[in-house]
C-alpha positions in Angstrom: 68.7 -38.1 -63.8 65.1 -39.0 -64.7 64.9 -41.3 -61.6 66.2 -38.5 -59.3 63.5 -36.1 -60.7 60.7 -38.6 -60.0 61.9 -39.2 -56.5 62.2 -35.5 -55.8 58.6 -34.9 -57.1 57.2 -37.7 -54.9 59.0 -36.3 -51.8 57.6 -32.8 -52.4 54.1 -34.1 -52.8 54.4 -36.0 -49.5 55.6 -32.9 -47.7 52.7 -30.8 -49.0 50.2 -33.5 -47.9 51.6 -33.4 -44.4 50.5 -29.7 -44.1 47.0 -30.1 -45.7 44.0 -29.8 -43.3 42.5 -33.0 -42.2 38.9 -33.6 -43.4 38.1 -35.1 -40.0 39.2 -31.9 -38.3 37.0 -29.8 -40.4 34.0 -32.0 -39.5 34.8 -31.6 -35.8 34.9 -27.8 -36.1 31.6 -27.7 -37.9 30.0 -29.9 -35.2 31.2 -27.6 -32.4 29.8 -24.5 -34.1 26.4 -26.2 -34.5 26.3 -27.2 -30.9 27.2 -23.7 -29.7 24.4 -22.3 -31.9 21.9 -24.7 -30.4 22.9 -23.7 -26.9 22.2 -20.0 -27.6 18.9 -20.6 -29.5 15.7 -19.9 -27.6 12.4 -21.0 -29.2 9.6 -18.5 -29.7 7.3 -20.1 -27.0 10.0 -19.7 -24.4 10.6 -16.2 -25.4 6.9 -15.3 -25.1 6.8 -16.9 -21.6 9.7 -14.9 -20.4 8.1 -11.7 -21.8 4.8 -12.5 -19.9 6.7 -13.1 -16.6 8.5 -9.7 -17.1 5.4 -7.8 -17.9 3.5 -9.4 -15.0 6.2 -8.6 -12.5 6.3 -5.0 -13.6 2.5 -4.7 -13.4 2.4 -6.0 -9.8 5.1 -3.5 -8.8 3.5 -0.5 -10.4 0.1 -1.5 -9.0 1.4 -1.8 -5.5 2.8 1.7 -5.7 -0.2 3.2 -7.5 -3.0 2.0 -5.2 -1.9 3.9 -2.1 -1.2 7.0 -4.2 -4.7 6.9 -5.7 -6.3 6.2 -2.3 -4.7 9.4 -1.0 -6.9 11.5 -3.2 -10.2 9.6 -2.5 -12.3 11.8 -0.1 -13.3 10.4 3.3 -16.7 8.7 3.6 -19.7 11.0 3.8 -21.5 8.8 6.3 -24.0 7.2 3.9 -24.2 3.5 4.5 -26.5 0.6 3.6 -28.6 -1.1 6.2 -28.3 -0.5 9.9 -25.4 -1.0 12.2 -24.9 -0.7 16.0 -23.2 2.4 17.3 -19.9 1.5 18.9 -17.6 3.2 21.3 -13.8 3.9 20.8 -13.0 0.3 21.9 -15.4 -1.1 19.3 -18.0 -2.2 21.8 -21.7 -1.9 21.0 -23.5 1.0 22.8 -26.7 0.3 24.7 -29.2 3.2 25.0 -30.0 2.8 28.7 -26.4 2.7 29.9 -25.4 5.4 27.5 -28.1 7.8 28.6 -27.4 7.2 32.2 -23.8 8.3 31.7 -24.5 11.4 29.6 -26.0 14.8 30.6 -28.7 16.6 28.8 -27.5 18.3 25.6 -24.5 16.1 25.3 -23.0 15.4 21.9 -20.4 12.6 22.0 -18.8 10.7 19.2 -19.6 7.1 18.3 -18.6 4.9 15.4 -21.4 5.1 12.8 -22.1 4.2 9.2 -19.1 3.2 7.2 -17.0 3.6 10.4 -17.3 7.4 10.3 -17.3 9.3 13.6 -20.9 10.3 14.3 -22.4 12.4 17.1 -25.1 11.0 19.4 -27.3 13.8 20.8 -29.0 13.6 24.2 -32.3 15.7 24.2 -33.8 17.6 27.1 -36.0 14.7 28.1 -33.0 12.4 28.4 -33.7 10.5 25.2 -31.6 10.2 22.1 -32.2 12.5 19.2 -33.7 10.6 16.2 -30.7 11.5 14.1 -26.9 11.3 14.4 -24.5 13.9 12.9 -21.6 12.8 10.9 -18.5 14.6 12.3 -16.6 14.8 9.0 -16.4 18.4 7.8 -17.8 19.0 4.4 -15.0 21.3 3.4 -11.9 19.1 3.5 -12.8 16.2 5.7 -11.5 17.2 9.2 -13.3 15.8 12.2 -15.4 18.7 13.6 -15.4 18.9 17.5 -18.5 20.2 19.4 -18.0 23.3 21.6 -20.5 23.3 24.4 -19.3 26.7 25.5 -20.1 28.1 22.0 -23.1 25.8 21.4 -21.9 24.9 17.9 -19.5 22.7 16.0 -16.3 24.4 15.2 -13.8 23.0 12.7 -10.2 23.6 13.8 -8.8 23.2 10.3 -10.3 26.1 8.3 -12.8 27.7 10.6 -16.1 26.3 9.4 -18.9 26.3 11.9 -22.1 24.4 12.2 -25.3 24.8 14.2 -26.3 22.2 16.8 -28.3 20.5 14.0 -25.3 20.4 11.7 -26.4 23.2 9.4 -23.7 25.5 8.1 -23.5 28.9 9.8 -20.0 29.8 8.6 -17.9 28.7 5.7 -15.8 27.6 3.9 -17.9 24.4 4.4 -20.3 24.2 1.5 -22.8 21.7 2.9 -24.3 20.7 6.3 -23.0 17.7 8.2 -24.4 14.4 6.9 -27.4 12.8 8.8 -28.0 9.2 9.9 -31.2 7.9 11.5 -30.6 7.0 15.2 -32.9 4.5 16.9 -32.9 1.9 19.7 -33.1 -1.7 18.6 -35.2 -4.4 20.3 -32.1 -5.6 22.1 -31.5 -2.1 23.5 -28.6 -1.3 21.2 -28.2 2.2 19.6 -28.6 1.7 15.9 -27.7 3.9 12.9 -29.4 3.6 9.6 -29.1 5.4 6.3 -30.9 8.7 5.9 -32.4 8.7 2.4 -35.2 11.3 2.6 -35.1 15.0 2.4 -32.7 17.0 4.5 -34.9 18.8 7.0 -32.4 21.6 7.5 -32.3 22.6 3.8 -35.5 21.3 2.5 -33.5 19.6 -0.3 -32.4 16.1 -1.2 -29.8 14.7 1.1 -26.4 15.5 -0.6 -24.6 12.4 0.8 -26.8 9.9 -1.1 
C-alpha cells in the first residue's frame, strides 16, 4: 500500500508540472513587451522638431492669408516719391517733351505714370510748354482716379462728387485735401521728369500734406 501511495504522489506531481508556465515563455513575453514599448517611444528632441515643423507650417499658411487682407486696407500711394523718374505712357515707354508737346493741344491735361507709379497729369500751358508741376490723379477722399473735364474746366471725381480746380485745389468736397504735386521738368536727354515736391504747397500756403 505504501508503494502505491508513493507512485500516485509522483504521478500527480508530474501532471501538475506539465501545466506549469515555462520560464522561457515568460522571458519571451517580457522581451516582446519591451520591444513594442521602444517602437512607440519618441525622444524629446524628435518631439521638439516635429512641433517646430508644425508651427512653421501654420505660420506660413496664416501669413499668406494675412498679407493680402492687410494690403487691402493700405491706402493708395499719395504720389510722394524719392529722387526723379521719367514720365511714362500707358505702355511704359518714356515720354519726351518735344514729341509730347507736338501731339497735345494748349490746355491739355493727360495722364502719365509718375512717382511711385501713380497716375499723374501733365499740363500743357498757353505757350505750348509743360507746366512746372504735375498733378497726382488720386482723389484725396477715397483714392479714386479723378478725370479731367475740359468742358467743365475742372477735375471731377465720379465716385463721390469731389471737384478740383485746374491747379488741383479742392473746390467741392468730400475731398479734404488738394491733389498731390510733383515737380515736372525736362531732362538733358529730352525726357519729361518727375521729382518729389517737398516745399510749401502754393495753393494752400501750407506744408505739403503728402510728405
